[in-house]
C-alpha positions as a Markdown table, in Angstrom:
| # | Residue | x | y | z |
|---|---|---|---|---|
| 1 | Unk | -30.2 | -20.9 | -41.2 |
| 2 | Unk | -33.6 | -20.9 | -42.8 |
| 3 | Unk | -35.2 | -22.1 | -46.0 |
| 4 | Unk | -38.7 | -21.7 | -47.3 |
| 5 | Unk | -38.5 | -25.3 | -48.4 |
| 6 | Unk | -36.2 | -27.1 | -46.0 |
| 7 | Unk | -35.7 | -26.9 | -42.3 |
| 8 | Unk | -32.0 | -26.7 | -41.4 |
| 9 | Unk | -30.8 | -27.8 | -38.1 |
| 10 | Unk | -27.4 | -27.8 | -36.6 |
| 11 | Unk | -26.2 | -31.4 | -36.1 |
| 12 | Unk | -25.1 | -31.2 | -32.5 |
| 13 | Unk | -25.5 | -34.2 | -30.2 |
| 14 | Unk | -29.1 | -34.0 | -29.0 |
| 15 | Unk | -29.3 | -36.3 | -26.1 |
| 16 | Unk | -26.1 | -36.0 | -24.1 |
| 17 | Unk | -26.4 | -34.4 | -20.6 |
| 18 | Unk | -25.7 | -30.7 | -20.6 |
| 19 | Unk | -25.0 | -28.3 | -17.8 |
| 20 | Unk | -24.3 | -24.6 | -18.1 |
| 21 | Unk | -24.3 | -22.7 | -14.9 |
| 22 | Unk | -23.9 | -19.0 | -14.2 |
| 23 | Unk | -22.5 | -18.7 | -10.7 |
| 24 | Unk | -22.3 | -15.4 | -8.8 |
| 25 | Unk | -18.6 | -15.3 | -9.4 |
| 26 | Unk | -19.2 | -15.2 | -13.1 |
| 27 | Unk | -21.7 | -12.3 | -13.0 |
| 28 | Unk | -20.7 | -9.3 | -15.1 |
| 29 | Unk | -18.8 | -6.9 | -12.9 |
| 30 | Unk | -19.7 | -3.8 | -14.9 |
| 31 | Unk | -23.0 | -1.9 | -15.1 |
| 32 | Unk | -24.9 | -3.5 | -17.9 |
| 33 | Unk | -27.7 | -2.4 | -20.1 |
| 34 | Unk | -29.7 | -4.0 | -22.9 |
| 35 | Unk | -28.9 | -4.0 | -26.6 |
| 36 | Unk | -31.7 | -3.8 | -29.2 |
| 37 | Unk | -31.4 | -4.7 | -32.9 |
| 38 | Unk | -34.0 | -4.1 | -35.6 |
| 39 | Unk | -35.2 | -7.2 | -37.4 |
| 40 | Unk | -36.3 | -7.6 | -41.0 |
| 41 | Unk | -38.1 | -10.5 | -42.7 |
| 42 | Unk | -41.2 | -12.7 | -42.5 |
| 43 | Unk | -42.2 | -16.3 | -42.4 |
| 44 | Unk | -43.9 | -16.3 | -45.8 |
| 45 | Unk | -42.8 | -15.7 | -48.5 |
| 46 | Unk | -39.3 | -14.6 | -47.4 |
| 47 | Unk | -38.8 | -17.6 | -45.0 |
| 48 | Unk | -36.5 | -16.0 | -42.4 |
| 49 | Unk | -35.8 | -13.0 | -40.1 |
| 50 | Unk | -32.5 | -11.3 | -40.0 |
| 51 | Unk | -30.8 | -8.7 | -37.8 |
| 52 | Unk | -28.5 | -6.0 | -38.9 |
| 53 | Unk | -25.1 | -6.3 | -37.1 |
| 54 | Unk | -22.2 | -3.9 | -37.4 |
| 55 | Unk | -18.8 | -5.6 | -37.5 |
| 56 | Unk | -15.2 | -4.3 | -38.0 |
| 57 | Unk | -13.4 | -1.0 | -37.6 |
| 58 | Unk | -14.8 | 1.1 | -39.1 |
| 59 | Unk | -18.1 | -0.8 | -38.7 |
| 60 | Unk | -19.8 | -2.4 | -41.7 |
| 61 | Unk | -23.3 | -3.6 | -41.7 |
| 62 | Unk | -24.2 | -7.3 | -42.3 |
| 63 | Unk | -27.5 | -9.1 | -42.4 |
| 64 | Unk | -27.4 | -12.2 | -40.1 |
| 65 | Unk | -30.0 | -14.9 | -39.9 |
| 66 | Unk | -31.2 | -15.0 | -36.2 |
| 67 | Unk | -30.6 | -18.5 | -34.9 |
| 68 | Unk | -31.2 | -19.5 | -31.3 |
| 69 | Unk | -30.7 | -23.2 | -32.3 |
| 70 | Unk | -26.9 | -22.9 | -32.9 |
| 71 | Unk | -23.9 | -21.4 | -31.2 |
| 72 | Unk | -21.6 | -20.3 | -33.9 |
| 73 | Unk | -22.0 | -16.9 | -35.6 |
| 74 | Unk | -20.4 | -16.9 | -39.1 |
| 75 | Unk | -20.1 | -14.6 | -42.1 |
| 76 | Unk | -19.4 | -15.4 | -45.6 |
| 77 | Unk | -15.8 | -14.4 | -46.0 |
| 78 | Unk | -13.2 | -13.4 | -48.5 |
| 79 | Unk | -10.4 | -15.5 | -47.3 |
| 80 | Unk | -10.6 | -15.9 | -50.3 |
| 81 | Unk | -14.0 | -17.5 | -50.7 |
| 82 | Unk | -14.0 | -20.9 | -52.4 |
| 83 | Unk | -17.8 | -21.1 | -52.6 |
| 84 | Unk | -20.2 | -18.5 | -51.4 |
| 85 | Unk | -23.9 | -17.9 | -52.0 |
| 86 | Unk | -25.3 | -14.5 | -53.2 |
| 87 | Unk | -25.3 | -12.0 | -50.3 |
| 88 | Unk | -26.6 | -8.4 | -49.8 |
| 89 | Unk | -23.2 | -7.0 | -48.9 |
| 90 | Unk | -19.6 | -7.5 | -49.9 |
| 91 | Unk | -17.8 | -10.5 | -48.4 |
| 92 | Unk | -16.3 | -9.9 | -45.0 |
| 93 | Unk | -12.5 | -9.3 | -45.3 |
| 94 | Unk | -10.8 | -10.9 | -42.4 |
| 95 | Unk | -7.9 | -9.4 | -40.5 |
| 96 | Unk | -5.0 | -11.4 | -39.0 |
| 97 | Unk | -6.7 | -11.8 | -35.6 |
| 98 | Unk | -7.2 | -15.6 | -35.7 |
| 99 | Unk | -8.5 | -17.7 | -32.8 |
| 100 | Unk | -5.9 | -20.3 | -31.9 |
| 101 | Unk | -6.6 | -24.0 | -32.0 |
| 102 | Unk | -5.9 | -24.2 | -28.2 |
| 103 | Unk | -8.4 | -21.6 | -27.3 |
| 104 | Unk | -11.4 | -22.8 | -25.2 |
| 105 | Unk | -13.8 | -21.3 | -27.8 |
| 106 | Unk | -12.3 | -23.6 | -30.4 |
| 107 | Unk | -12.8 | -26.6 | -28.1 |
| 108 | Unk | -16.4 | -25.5 | -27.6 |
| 109 | Unk | -17.3 | -25.5 | -31.3 |
| 110 | Unk | -15.8 | -29.0 | -31.8 |
| 111 | Unk | -17.5 | -30.5 | -28.7 |
| 112 | Unk | -18.0 | -33.5 | -28.2 |
| 113 | Unk | -15.5 | -34.4 | -30.8 |
| 114 | Unk | -11.9 | -34.9 | -29.6 |
| 115 | Unk | -10.1 | -31.7 | -30.6 |
| 116 | Unk | -6.5 | -32.2 | -31.6 |
| 117 | Unk | -4.0 | -29.4 | -32.2 |
| 118 | Unk | -0.7 | -29.9 | -34.0 |
| 119 | Unk | 0.8 | -26.8 | -32.5 |
| 120 | Unk | -0.3 | -24.0 | -30.0 |
| 121 | Unk | -0.3 | -21.4 | -32.8 |
| 122 | Unk | -2.4 | -23.4 | -35.2 |
| 123 | Unk | -5.6 | -21.7 | -36.4 |
| 124 | Unk | -9.1 | -22.9 | -35.3 |
| 125 | Unk | -10.8 | -24.5 | -38.3 |
| 126 | Unk | -14.5 | -25.4 | -38.2 |
| 127 | Unk | -17.1 | -27.3 | -40.2 |
| 128 | Unk | -20.8 | -26.7 | -39.5 |
| 129 | Unk | -23.1 | -29.4 | -40.9 |
| 130 | Unk | -26.9 | -29.0 | -41.4 |
| 131 | Unk | -29.6 | -31.6 | -41.5 |
| 132 | Unk | -30.4 | -31.0 | -45.1 |
| 133 | Unk | -26.7 | -31.6 | -46.0 |
| 134 | Unk | -25.8 | -27.9 | -46.3 |
| 135 | Unk | -22.6 | -26.8 | -44.6 |
| 136 | Unk | -20.2 | -24.0 | -43.9 |
| 137 | Unk | -16.4 | -24.5 | -43.6 |
| 138 | Unk | -14.1 | -21.8 | -42.3 |
| 139 | Unk | -11.8 | -20.5 | -39.7 |
| 140 | Unk | -12.5 | -18.8 | -36.4 |
| 141 | Unk | -11.5 | -15.1 | -36.2 |
| 142 | Unk | -12.0 | -12.1 | -33.9 |
| 143 | Unk | -13.2 | -8.6 | -34.8 |
| 144 | Unk | -15.0 | -5.7 | -33.2 |
| 145 | Unk | -18.8 | -5.8 | -32.9 |
| 146 | Unk | -20.6 | -2.5 | -32.3 |
| 147 | Unk | -23.9 | -2.8 | -30.3 |
| 148 | Unk | -26.1 | 0.1 | -29.3 |
| 149 | Unk | -27.6 | 0.1 | -25.8 |
| 150 | Unk | -31.1 | 1.3 | -25.4 |
| 151 | Unk | -29.8 | 4.5 | -23.8 |
| 152 | Unk | -28.0 | 5.4 | -27.0 |
| 153 | Unk | -24.4 | 4.6 | -26.1 |
| 154 | Unk | -22.4 | 2.1 | -28.2 |
| 155 | Unk | -20.4 | -0.8 | -26.9 |
| 156 | Unk | -17.6 | -2.2 | -29.0 |
| 157 | Unk | -16.6 | -5.7 | -28.2 |
| 158 | Unk | -14.0 | -8.0 | -29.6 |
| 159 | Unk | -15.8 | -11.3 | -30.4 |
| 160 | Unk | -15.0 | -14.6 | -32.0 |
| 161 | Unk | -17.0 | -15.8 | -35.0 |
| 162 | Unk | -16.6 | -17.9 | -38.1 |
| 163 | Unk | -15.1 | -16.7 | -41.4 |
| 164 | Unk | -16.9 | -19.0 | -43.8 |
| 165 | Unk | -15.1 | -19.5 | -47.1 |
| 166 | Unk | -16.9 | -22.6 | -48.3 |
| 167 | Unk | -20.7 | -22.9 | -48.1 |
| 168 | Unk | -22.5 | -25.9 | -49.6 |
| 169 | Unk | -26.3 | -25.5 | -50.3 |
| 170 | Unk | -28.4 | -28.4 | -51.6 |
| 171 | Unk | -29.9 | -27.8 | -55.0 |
| 172 | Unk | -33.4 | -28.2 | -53.6 |
| 173 | Unk | -33.0 | -25.2 | -51.3 |
| 174 | Unk | -33.2 | -21.5 | -51.9 |
| 175 | Unk | -30.5 | -20.0 | -49.6 |
| 176 | Unk | -31.5 | -17.0 | -47.5 |
| 177 | Unk | -30.3 | -13.7 | -48.9 |
| 178 | Unk | -28.1 | -12.9 | -45.8 |
| 179 | Unk | -24.5 | -12.5 | -45.1 |
| 180 | Unk | -24.4 | -15.3 | -42.5 |
| 181 | Unk | -25.7 | -16.6 | -39.2 |
| 182 | Unk | -26.1 | -15.0 | -35.8 |
| 183 | Unk | -25.7 | -17.9 | -33.4 |
| 184 | Unk | -27.4 | -17.3 | -30.1 |
| 185 | Unk | -27.4 | -20.8 | -28.6 |
| 186 | Unk | -26.2 | -22.1 | -25.2 |
| 187 | Unk | -22.5 | -22.9 | -26.0 |
| 188 | Unk | -19.4 | -20.8 | -25.2 |
| 189 | Unk | -18.9 | -19.8 | -28.8 |
| 190 | Unk | -22.3 | -18.0 | -28.8 |
| 191 | Unk | -22.2 | -14.2 | -29.2 |
| 192 | Unk | -24.5 | -14.1 | -26.2 |
| 193 | Unk | -22.2 | -16.0 | -24.0 |
| 194 | Unk | -19.2 | -14.0 | -25.1 |
| 195 | Unk | -20.9 | -10.7 | -24.4 |
| 196 | Unk | -21.8 | -11.9 | -20.9 |
| 197 | Unk | -18.2 | -12.9 | -20.2 |
| 198 | Unk | -17.0 | -9.4 | -21.2 |
| 199 | Unk | -19.6 | -7.8 | -18.9 |
| 200 | Unk | -21.4 | -6.1 | -21.8 |
| 201 | Unk | -24.8 | -7.5 | -21.1 |
| 202 | Unk | -26.5 | -10.3 | -19.2 |
| 203 | Unk | -27.1 | -13.7 | -20.8 |
| 204 | Unk | -30.7 | -13.0 | -21.8 |
| 205 | Unk | -31.9 | -12.9 | -25.4 |
| 206 | Unk | -35.3 | -12.2 | -26.7 |
| 207 | Unk | -37.0 | -11.7 | -30.0 |
| 208 | Unk | -40.3 | -10.3 | -31.1 |
| 209 | Unk | -41.1 | -11.3 | -34.7 |
| 210 | Unk | -44.0 | -9.5 | -36.3 |
| 211 | Unk | -46.5 | -11.4 | -38.4 |
| 212 | Unk | -46.6 | -8.2 | -40.6 |
| 213 | Unk | -42.9 | -8.5 | -41.1 |
| 214 | Unk | -40.0 | -7.1 | -39.1 |
| 215 | Unk | -39.7 | -6.9 | -35.3 |
| 216 | Unk | -36.7 | -6.6 | -32.9 |
| 217 | Unk | -34.1 | -8.7 | -31.1 |
| 218 | Unk | -32.6 | -7.8 | -27.7 |
| 219 | Unk | -29.8 | -8.9 | -25.5 |
| 220 | Unk | -30.1 | -8.2 | -21.7 |
| 221 | Unk | -33.0 | -8.1 | -19.3 |
| 222 | Unk | -34.2 | -4.5 | -19.5 |
| 223 | Unk | -36.8 | -5.2 | -22.2 |
| 224 | Unk | -38.2 | -8.2 | -20.5 |
| 225 | Unk | -41.9 | -7.4 | -19.5 |
| 226 | Unk | -42.4 | -7.2 | -15.7 |
| 227 | Unk | -45.7 | -9.1 | -15.9 |
| 228 | Unk | -47.7 | -11.3 | -18.1 |
| 229 | Unk | -44.9 | -13.6 | -19.1 |
| 230 | Unk | -45.4 | -17.4 | -19.0 |
| 231 | Unk | -42.2 | -18.9 | -17.7 |
| 232 | Unk | -41.0 | -22.5 | -18.1 |
| 233 | Unk | -37.8 | -23.9 | -16.6 |
| 234 | Unk | -35.1 | -24.8 | -19.2 |
| 235 | Unk | -34.4 | -28.5 | -19.4 |
| 236 | Unk | -30.7 | -29.0 | -19.0 |
| 237 | Unk | -30.7 | -32.8 | -19.4 |
| 238 | Unk | -32.8 | -33.7 | -22.4 |
| 239 | Unk | -31.3 | -31.9 | -25.4 |
| 240 | Unk | -27.8 | -30.6 | -25.2 |
| 241 | Unk | -26.9 | -27.1 | -26.4 |
| 242 | Unk | -30.5 | -26.3 | -27.4 |
| 243 | Unk | -33.2 | -24.3 | -25.7 |
| 244 | Unk | -35.3 | -27.2 | -24.4 |
| 245 | Unk | -38.5 | -26.8 | -22.4 |
| 246 | Unk | -38.7 | -30.4 | -21.4 |
| 247 | Unk | -41.7 | -32.6 | -22.3 |
| 248 | Unk | -45.3 | -31.6 | -23.2 |
| 249 | Unk | -48.6 | -33.1 | -24.0 |
| 250 | Unk | -50.3 | -32.2 | -27.3 |
| 251 | Unk | -53.9 | -30.9 | -27.5 |
| 252 | Unk | -56.1 | -29.5 | -30.3 |
| 253 | Unk | -58.6 | -27.2 | -28.7 |
| 254 | Unk | -59.8 | -29.1 | -25.6 |
| 255 | Unk | -59.1 | -32.5 | -27.1 |
| 256 | Unk | -56.0 | -34.5 | -26.1 |
| 257 | Unk | -54.0 | -36.4 | -28.7 |
| 258 | Unk | -53.0 | -38.8 | -25.9 |
| 259 | Unk | -49.4 | -38.1 | -26.8 |
| 260 | Unk | -47.3 | -37.1 | -23.8 |
| 261 | Unk | -43.6 | -36.7 | -23.2 |
| 262 | Unk | -43.0 | -34.8 | -26.4 |
| 263 | Unk | -39.5 | -33.1 | -26.2 |
| 264 | Unk | -39.9 | -29.4 | -27.1 |
| 265 | Unk | -37.1 | -27.1 | -28.4 |
| 266 | Unk | -37.4 | -23.4 | -29.3 |
| 267 | Unk | -35.3 | -22.5 | -32.4 |
| 268 | Unk | -35.6 | -19.2 | -34.3 |
| 269 | Unk | -33.3 | -20.8 | -36.9 |
| 270 | Unk | -36.4 | -22.7 | -38.2 |
| 271 | Unk | -38.9 | -21.0 | -40.4 |
| 272 | Unk | -41.6 | -23.5 | -39.5 |
| 273 | Unk | -42.5 | -25.8 | -36.6 |
| 274 | Unk | -41.7 | -29.5 | -36.8 |
| 275 | Unk | -43.3 | -32.4 | -34.9 |
| 276 | Unk | -42.2 | -36.0 | -34.6 |
| 277 | Unk | -43.8 | -38.3 | -37.1 |
| 278 | Unk | -46.2 | -39.6 | -34.4 |
| 279 | Unk | -47.2 | -36.2 | -33.2 |
| 280 | Unk | -47.5 | -34.9 | -36.8 |
| 281 | Unk | -49.8 | -37.8 | -37.8 |
| 282 | Unk | -52.0 | -37.3 | -34.7 |
| 283 | Unk | -52.3 | -33.6 | -35.3 |
| 284 | Unk | -53.2 | -33.9 | -39.0 |
| 285 | Unk | -55.8 | -36.5 | -38.1 |
| 286 | Unk | -57.3 | -34.2 | -35.4 |
| 287 | Unk | -57.3 | -31.2 | -37.7 |
| 288 | Unk | -58.9 | -33.2 | -40.5 |
| 289 | Unk | -61.7 | -34.4 | -38.2 |
| 290 | Unk | -62.2 | -31.0 | -36.7 |
| 291 | Unk | -62.8 | -29.1 | -39.9 |
| 292 | Unk | -65.3 | -31.5 | -41.3 |
| 293 | Unk | -68.4 | -29.6 | -42.4 |
| 294 | Unk | -66.7 | -26.3 | -42.3 |
| 295 | Unk | -66.5 | -25.9 | -46.1 |
| 296 | Unk | -62.7 | -26.1 | -46.3 |
| 297 | Unk | -61.1 | -28.8 | -48.5 |
| 298 | Unk | -57.7 | -30.3 | -49.2 |
| 299 | Unk | -55.9 | -28.4 | -51.9 |
| 300 | Unk | -53.5 | -31.0 | -53.3 |
| 301 | Unk | -52.6 | -28.7 | -56.3 |
| 302 | Unk | -51.0 | -26.1 | -53.9 |
| 303 | Unk | -47.4 | -27.2 | -53.3 |
| 304 | Unk | -46.5 | -24.2 | -51.1 |
| 305 | Unk | -46.4 | -26.6 | -48.1 |
| 306 | Unk | -47.2 | -30.3 | -47.8 |
| 307 | Unk | -50.8 | -29.7 | -46.5 |
| 308 | Unk | -53.1 | -26.9 | -47.7 |
| 309 | Unk | -56.8 | -26.2 | -47.6 |
| 310 | Unk | -59.0 | -24.2 | -49.9 |
| 311 | Unk | -62.3 | -22.5 | -49.4 |
| 312 | Unk | -65.2 | -21.6 | -51.8 |
| 313 | Unk | -63.1 | -18.6 | -52.7 |
| 314 | Unk | -59.4 | -17.6 | -52.1 |
| 315 | Unk | -58.6 | -16.6 | -48.5 |
| 316 | Unk | -57.1 | -13.0 | -48.3 |
| 317 | Unk | -55.6 | -13.3 | -44.9 |
| 318 | Unk | -55.3 | -15.6 | -41.9 |
| 319 | Unk | -58.3 | -13.9 | -40.3 |
| 320 | Unk | -60.5 | -15.4 | -43.0 |
| 321 | Unk | -59.8 | -18.9 | -41.6 |
| 322 | Unk | -59.0 | -18.1 | -38.0 |
| 323 | Unk | -62.4 | -19.2 | -36.7 |
| 324 | Unk | -62.3 | -22.5 | -38.7 |
| 325 | Unk | -59.3 | -24.0 | -36.8 |
| 326 | Unk | -58.8 | -24.7 | -33.2 |
| 327 | Unk | -55.7 | -23.6 | -31.2 |
| 328 | Unk | -53.0 | -26.1 | -30.7 |
| 329 | Unk | -51.9 | -26.4 | -27.1 |
| 330 | Unk | -48.6 | -27.8 | -25.7 |
| 331 | Unk | -49.0 | -28.5 | -21.9 |
| 332 | Unk | -45.9 | -28.6 | -19.8 |
| 333 | Unk | -45.8 | -29.5 | -16.1 |
| 334 | Unk | -46.4 | -25.9 | -14.9 |
| 335 | Unk | -47.4 | -24.0 | -18.0 |
| 336 | Unk | -48.8 | -24.2 | -21.5 |
| 337 | Unk | -48.0 | -22.8 | -24.9 |
| 338 | Unk | -51.1 | -22.0 | -27.0 |
| 339 | Unk | -50.6 | -21.8 | -30.8 |
| 340 | Unk | -53.6 | -20.0 | -32.3 |
| 341 | Unk | -54.3 | -20.6 | -36.0 |
| 342 | Unk | -52.2 | -17.7 | -37.1 |
| 343 | Unk | -49.2 | -19.4 | -35.3 |
| 344 | Unk | -49.4 | -22.5 | -37.4 |
| 345 | Unk | -51.1 | -21.5 | -40.7 |
| 346 | Unk | -49.9 | -19.4 | -43.6 |
| 347 | Unk | -52.0 | -18.0 | -46.5 |
| 348 | Unk | -50.2 | -19.1 | -49.7 |
| 349 | Unk | -50.0 | -17.0 | -52.8 |
| 350 | Unk | -52.8 | -19.1 | -54.2 |
| 351 | Unk | -55.1 | -18.0 | -51.4 |
| 352 | Unk | -55.1 | -21.3 | -49.5 |
| 353 | Unk | -54.5 | -22.0 | -45.9 |
| 354 | Unk | -51.4 | -24.1 | -45.5 |
| 355 | Unk | -50.2 | -26.0 | -42.4 |
| 356 | Unk | -46.9 | -24.5 | -41.1 |
| 357 | Unk | -46.2 | -27.6 | -38.9 |
| 358 | Unk | -44.2 | -30.2 | -40.8 |
| 359 | Unk | -43.1 | -33.7 | -40.3 |
| 360 | Unk | -39.7 | -33.5 | -38.6 |
| 361 | Unk | -38.8 | -37.1 | -39.4 |
| 362 | Unk | -38.5 | -36.1 | -43.0 |
| 363 | Unk | -35.6 | -33.8 | -42.2 |
| 364 | Unk | -33.8 | -36.0 | -39.7 |
| 365 | Unk | -35.2 | -34.6 | -36.5 |
| 366 | Unk | -36.5 | -38.0 | -35.2 |
| 367 | Unk | -37.6 | -37.5 | -31.6 |
| 368 | Unk | -37.4 | -33.7 | -31.4 |
| 369 | Unk | -40.3 | -31.3 | -31.7 |
| 370 | Unk | -39.0 | -27.9 | -32.9 |
| 371 | Unk | -41.0 | -24.7 | -32.4 |
| 372 | Unk | -40.0 | -22.3 | -35.2 |
| 373 | Unk | -40.7 | -18.7 | -36.3 |
| 374 | Unk | -44.2 | -19.3 | -37.5 |
| 375 | Unk | -45.2 | -20.1 | -33.9 |
| 376 | Unk | -43.2 | -17.2 | -32.5 |
| 377 | Unk | -45.0 | -14.5 | -34.4 |
| 378 | Unk | -46.5 | -11.6 | -32.4 |
| 379 | Unk | -45.0 | -12.9 | -29.2 |
| 380 | Unk | -42.0 | -11.9 | -27.1 |
| 381 | Unk | -39.9 | -15.0 | -26.7 |
| 382 | Unk | -37.3 | -14.7 | -23.9 |
| 383 | Unk | -34.4 | -17.1 | -23.3 |
| 384 | Unk | -33.1 | -16.2 | -19.8 |
| 385 | Unk | -29.9 | -18.1 | -19.2 |
| 386 | Unk | -29.3 | -16.3 | -15.9 |
| 387 | Unk | -32.4 | -17.8 | -14.4 |
| 388 | Unk | -32.5 | -20.9 | -16.6 |
| 389 | Unk | -36.0 | -20.2 | -17.9 |
| 390 | Unk | -37.8 | -19.5 | -21.1 |
| 391 | Unk | -40.8 | -17.2 | -21.3 |
| 392 | Unk | -43.3 | -15.9 | -23.8 |
| 393 | Unk | -46.2 | -13.4 | -23.9 |
| 394 | Unk | -48.3 | -11.9 | -26.7 |
| 395 | Unk | -47.0 | -8.6 | -28.0 |
| 396 | Unk | -47.1 | -6.0 | -30.7 |
| 397 | Unk | -43.8 | -6.7 | -32.3 |
| 398 | Unk | -44.0 | -3.5 | -34.3 |
| 399 | Unk | -43.1 | -1.5 | -31.2 |
| 400 | Unk | -40.8 | -2.0 | -28.2 |
| 401 | Unk | -42.3 | -3.2 | -24.9 |
| 402 | Unk | -42.8 | -0.8 | -21.9 |
| 403 | Unk | -39.9 | -0.2 | -19.6 |
| 404 | Unk | -39.5 | 2.1 | -16.6 |
| 405 | Unk | -40.8 | 5.6 | -16.9 |
| 406 | Unk | -37.7 | 7.4 | -15.7 |
| 407 | Unk | -38.8 | 10.9 | -16.7 |
| 408 | Unk | -42.3 | 10.8 | -15.1 |
| 409 | Unk | -44.2 | 11.8 | -18.3 |
| 410 | Unk | -46.4 | 8.7 | -18.2 |
| 411 | Unk | -44.8 | 7.2 | -21.3 |
| 412 | Unk | -42.7 | 4.3 | -20.1 |
| 413 | Unk | -40.9 | 4.1 | -23.5 |
| 414 | Unk | -39.8 | 7.6 | -24.0 |
| 415 | Unk | -37.7 | 8.0 | -20.9 |
| 416 | Unk | -35.1 | 5.3 | -21.9 |
| 417 | Unk | -35.5 | 5.1 | -25.6 |
| 418 | Unk | -35.9 | 8.7 | -26.8 |
| 419 | Unk | -32.5 | 10.3 | -26.0 |
| 420 | Unk | -30.9 | 13.0 | -28.1 |
| 421 | Unk | -28.7 | 10.6 | -29.9 |
| 422 | Unk | -28.3 | 10.8 | -33.6 |
| 423 | Unk | -27.5 | 7.1 | -33.7 |
| 424 | Unk | -31.0 | 6.0 | -32.6 |
| 425 | Unk | -32.0 | 2.8 | -34.4 |
| 426 | Unk | -34.9 | 3.2 | -36.8 |
| 427 | Unk | -37.1 | 1.0 | -34.7 |
| 428 | Unk | -36.9 | 3.6 | -31.9 |
| 429 | Unk | -38.1 | 6.5 | -34.1 |
| 430 | Unk | -41.9 | 5.9 | -33.6 |
| 431 | Unk | -41.4 | 6.6 | -29.8 |
| 432 | Unk | -39.5 | 9.8 | -30.2 |
| 433 | Unk | -41.4 | 13.0 | -30.6 |
| 434 | Unk | -40.1 | 16.5 | -31.0 |
C-alpha cells in the first residue's frame, strides 16, 4: 500500500531464514503464456501505481495497488464493511466460498505465528499490520479472476484473497484511491504463486512504471527482454518473504560512501526509496558537498518531502536539474544498480527538486534499504522466481517490450499482441494497425 506521505511496509519477520524452491515436479504441466495488465498512476503527485483486475462472475473491475513487498491480495469488502476508505468502485460482495482455517494458504498468511483452528470448518481470518500503524482485518475467500494472455485468450482462475471489512488508516496519511492491494510477494498466498500452482503462468512478475504516468504489469516470462537485462541472484537467507538482492555498497558518482553490506529489497508497494539512517545520512552529506557551487540551495519552506532544493527560478522538469546531480550507484557482488537523478528526485508543485530517498529508520525499517517506485521508473523490473533472480533494464514503459516476430513482418510486437480480439487491452492498441 502506498502513501504520498508515509511509507507502508508489511510487518513480516525480516531476518528469519527463507527458502522457496520450484522443483521440476512443480513445473506447470500446461502450456503457459504471459498475462499483461495496464497500469495507471505516478510517483508524484498521485503517490502510487495500480493495476485493473477483473474479479467475480460476471467479472467486475477493481483497482489494486501493485505490491511486490507483500503476499496477500485483498479487496475492501461488503461483509458488511465495518470501516472502509473511499474507493473508486462499489465494495466487493463476497460469495460463500470461504477459505478454511486448516487450508495451507491460511497457514501461510499467519506464518511464523502459531496458527490454531478450533474446528476444520472454521473460516480463515487475517490481520495485516503496516509499519505506519495502518491495518486491514478480514477473512480469506475465493473467487474467479479473469486474466488476459498476450495472445488475446482469457484465463479464469479461482484464487484466494482477502475480503477486508475493517481498514485502519492513520490520520496523517492520505489513503490511495484504490479498491485494495495486489500482493505479488514470495509467499504461498501470493496471486503469483497461486497462478503458478494452477499452471496458468510461470512464477515471473515484471513491472514497467512510466515516469510520465502509467505503464504495465506482467505475469510469465514471454515479455522478459532477451538481452540487456542486468541480473542479480535473489538472496534467500537475509530477508524472508521479500525480494532481496543481498548486500550492496553505496556510491555517489564515482565516490564511495565507504558503506558496504547494505541489505537491499525491491518493493513496488513503496512510493519512495528508503535507506537506513546511516546510509541516508551519508548520502545526504555527499549530495550536499557535491552540489556546492552549482547554484542550488536548500528550500526549507517546501514541505513536499523532507529535503528539497531550489534554483534561481522554479524548475519545470527533472531535466532542468539532471546535470546538477550525480547518479547514485548500488554495487552488488556481480552487478550494479544505477539510479540517475530522475530515479531519486521529484519536481514539487513549488518548482523545487526534492529528494525521493527517505530515512527508513523514521518509519521502522531499521536495517533494511527499500528500493521503491521512484527508482523503478522507466525500467523493466523482473522478479524471476523460477530462476531465483531479479533483473532490470532501461525501457520505454509507454509501450510493451519486443517479443518474437512470429508473422515475419519485421515488427516483433505485432505478431503476438495484435490479434483480432475485441478484448485487446487498451495498452495494446498503439501496436495494432488496420
